[in-house]
N, C-alpha and C positions, 0 to 999 in steps of 0.2 A: 047688907054689908057683910054679914058673916058668911053667906053663901058664896061670895066672890073672893073671900080671903084666900090667899095663896099659901102654900106650904112654908114659904119663907117667913110669913107672919107667925107660924107656929114653931119656928126655930130651924126649919130645914132650909137648905140653900137653893133648891130648885123652885122656880116659879110655877104656879099652877097654870091651867089652860088659859085663863084670862091674862095672866102675866105674859105668857108666850105670845098671845095675840097682840098685846100692847107693844111688845118688843119687836115683833116681826112685821106687824101691819105697815108701819112707815117704810120699811125696807122693801116690802113687796110692792107697795104703791109707787115708790120712787124708781125702783129697778136698780140694776147695777150702775154705779157711777161711771164706769169706763165707757159704756155704750153711748150715752149722751155726749160725754166729753170727747170721745173719739170722732163723733160725727161732725163736730163744729171746731174749726180752727180759727182763731181770731188774734189780731195784733197788727203791729206796724209791719208793712211788707217792703221788701226790696225787689226790684224787677230784675229777672234773669234775662228774659227776652220777651217778645211780644205776646207770648201765651203762657209764660211760666213766671211765678213769683216765689219768694221765700219768706216764710214767717217763722221766726225763732228756730232757724236751722232746718225747717221742713220745706222741701221743694214741692210746689203745688202747680200742677198743670191746669189751666183754665178749661173747664168742661165745654165740649161741643164746638170749639174753635181751633183754627190752625193759622198761626201768623207766620210771616216770612222769617226765615232763620237769620241769625245775627249777621252772617257773612253774605246774605243773599242781596242781589241787586235787582232793580226793576228799571223800566224806562218811564220817564215822565211824559206829559202831553206833547212835549217838543222832541221826544226821542232821546233825551239826555239820560244817561245812566245815573242812578242814585242808590244809596244804601237803604232800601225799603225795610230791611230787617231791623236796622238801627233806628229808623224813623218810627217803626211800630213800637219798639221798646221804649223810646222816648215819649211817645204819645201815652202809653200805659203808665209810665212813671209820672208824667205830668198830671194824669187824672187821679192817681192814687194820692200823690202829694204827701201830706202829713196825716192823712186819714187812717182810721182803723179799718182794716179789711177783715170781713167775716166770710169764711168759706165753709160751705156745706159739702162734706165728703160724698162723692158719688161712686168712686172706684179707685183702683190702683193700676197704673200703666205698667208696661213690660220693663220699664227702667226703675220701677219701685217708687215712682212719684205718686203722690196723692192726686187724683183727678177730682176737681171740685167746682161747684158753682160759687163764685166769689162776688161779693158786693162791697162797695165803699160808698158811704153816705146813702145807703139804701139802693144804689144803682148797680145793676148786673154788669160786671166788667166785660163779660163775653159779648153781651148785646151792644155795649158801648163800642168795643173794638171793631166788631163786624159792622155796626151801623155807621162808623166813620170810614170804613174801607181799609182798615189796617190789619184786618184778619178776615178769614173766610169761614163760613159755616162748614164744620168738619162732618159732612153728611155720613161718613162711614160710621160715626158714633152717635149722631143726633141730628134731627132736623129742626131743632129749637130756633136756630138763628137764620134759617133760609130766607124768611121774609125781610129781615134786616139787611142781609146780603144783597137781595134783589133791589131794595131801595137804594143802598149805597151805590150799586152798579148803575142804576138808572140816573142817579145824580152825579156820577163821575167823581165820587169822593175817594180820597186816599189812593190806594193802588189802582183803583178803577179809572183814575184820570189818565193813565197811560197803559202800558203793557207789562205783564208780569207772568211768571210761571207759578202755578199754585205750589205752595210749600211742600206738599207731599210728593209732587213730581220733581221738584228741585232736589229734595233729599234723595230720591231714587236715582236721579241722574248722577248726583255726587257719589253715591255708593257704587254705581256701576262704572264710573269713570276713574275711581280711585285705583292707583297702581297695585297690582297683586304683590303680596309680600313674598320674599324668596324662601 
């Protein structure tokens, strides 16, 4: 006991080697609190569109998927136009419901949004949206959902029941068809 006594016990205010080890050990083992906290975002979510949610003011883009834009229309099996972007957002909203969404940060996109793999009730929201045909696997960034997309396509689910323009092409067309500013 005497050999491990710190200088503090003898009236000095600095701990000895063992005192430092006891104080720093847990901090080293746990790591900085911000790294773990920044990687996970959890809470009640509101849906912005079919591939973007917001939790406590933080916009989060769902990793690996691309859903039709809010103003985008598609054609159903009978050739009738419908707002597939709105339908995708409503499907995502219905799935989330009152659940707590947990998102694992993967990246930040060029608009400053967090890009994350998000789950509700343990289910991957990206896989769910692609699997029902309301989003596409965004192959430019990931091939994680390609199999789910192929299955939705083979079953004619969601947008696959009719015809549509992939969201990335629809955005590009909108950008190029926008009138030039004077």
